[in-house]
Kinemage of the C-alpha trace (Angstrom):
@kinemage 1
@onewidth
@group {chain A} dominant
@subgroup {mainchain}
@vectorlist {calphas} color= white
{ca met a 1} P 108.657 90.902 97.297
{ca arg a 2} L 107.686 87.418 98.445
{ca ala a 3} L 104.629 88.775 100.273
{ca leu a 4} L 103.467 90.458 97.062
{ca thr a 5} L 103.839 87.143 95.221
{ca leu a 6} L 101.506 85.509 97.732
{ca val a 7} L 98.994 88.328 98.143
{ca leu a 8} L 98.467 89.237 94.480
{ca pro a 9} L 97.041 85.841 93.376
{ca ala a 10} L 94.765 85.808 96.419
{ca leu a 11} L 93.375 89.229 95.494
{ca leu a 12} L 92.834 88.149 91.898
{ca met a 13} L 90.912 85.059 93.004
{ca leu a 14} L 88.768 87.172 95.318
{ca gly a 15} L 87.986 89.525 92.447
{ca leu a 16} L 86.936 86.658 90.202
{ca ala a 17} L 84.706 85.188 92.888
{ca ala a 18} L 82.879 88.491 93.197
{ca cys a 19} L 81.911 88.438 89.512
{ca gln a 20} L 79.519 85.513 89.818
{ca arg a 21} L 76.684 87.346 91.562
{ca glu a 22} L 74.103 88.715 89.169
{ca gly a 23} L 72.494 92.090 89.808
{ca pro a 24} L 69.034 93.409 88.924
{ca ala a 25} L 70.323 95.372 85.925
{ca glu a 26} L 71.856 92.239 84.437
{ca arg a 27} L 68.606 90.307 84.903
{ca ala a 28} L 66.614 93.152 83.321
{ca gly a 29} L 69.015 93.209 80.378
{ca arg a 30} L 68.642 89.472 79.859
{ca asn a 31} L 64.845 89.829 79.926
{ca leu a 32} L 65.043 92.598 77.314
{ca asp a 33} L 67.224 90.381 75.136
{ca lys a 34} L 64.711 87.554 75.363
{ca ala a 35} L 61.863 89.928 74.484
{ca gly a 36} L 63.819 91.190 71.483
{ca gln a 37} L 64.419 87.638 70.299
{ca ser a 38} L 60.719 86.857 70.606
{ca val a 39} L 59.820 89.934 68.555
{ca arg a 40} L 62.414 88.974 65.946
{ca asp a 41} L 60.942 85.473 65.709
{ca ala a 42} L 57.427 86.922 65.319
{ca val a 43} L 58.436 89.427 62.631
{ca asp a 44} L 60.959 87.216 60.812
{ca pro a 45} L 60.267 83.582 61.696
{ca pro a 46} L 62.917 80.974 60.965
{ca lys a 47} L 62.371 79.618 57.479
{ca gly a 48} L 63.438 76.040 58.022
{ca pro a 49} L 64.593 73.488 60.558
{ca val a 50} L 68.262 74.382 60.160
{ca glu a 51} L 67.613 78.073 60.796
{ca arg a 52} L 65.485 77.205 63.855
{ca leu a 53} L 68.305 75.013 65.125
{ca gly a 54} L 70.815 77.811 64.522
{ca arg a 55} L 68.749 80.290 66.500
{ca ser a 56} L 68.325 77.875 69.382
{ca val a 57} L 72.098 77.278 69.420
{ca asp a 58} L 72.655 81.045 69.437
{ca arg a 59} L 70.355 81.401 72.434
{ca ala a 60} L 72.066 78.576 74.291
{ca val a 61} L 75.540 79.975 73.679
{ca asn a 62} L 74.723 83.624 74.336
């Protein structure tokens, strides 16, 4: 039981460390998101400075 208590947290930390590498599909998805945002800005531009600020905050957070 004690061995399980020591091994389980180590395995969880190893699993979390593996999540930081970004694959090609994730990069492609991010590029598609950016392209979609650019199209949205071209079709429906922000109407004022507050809306522009809101969209830039959305991009920074997401």
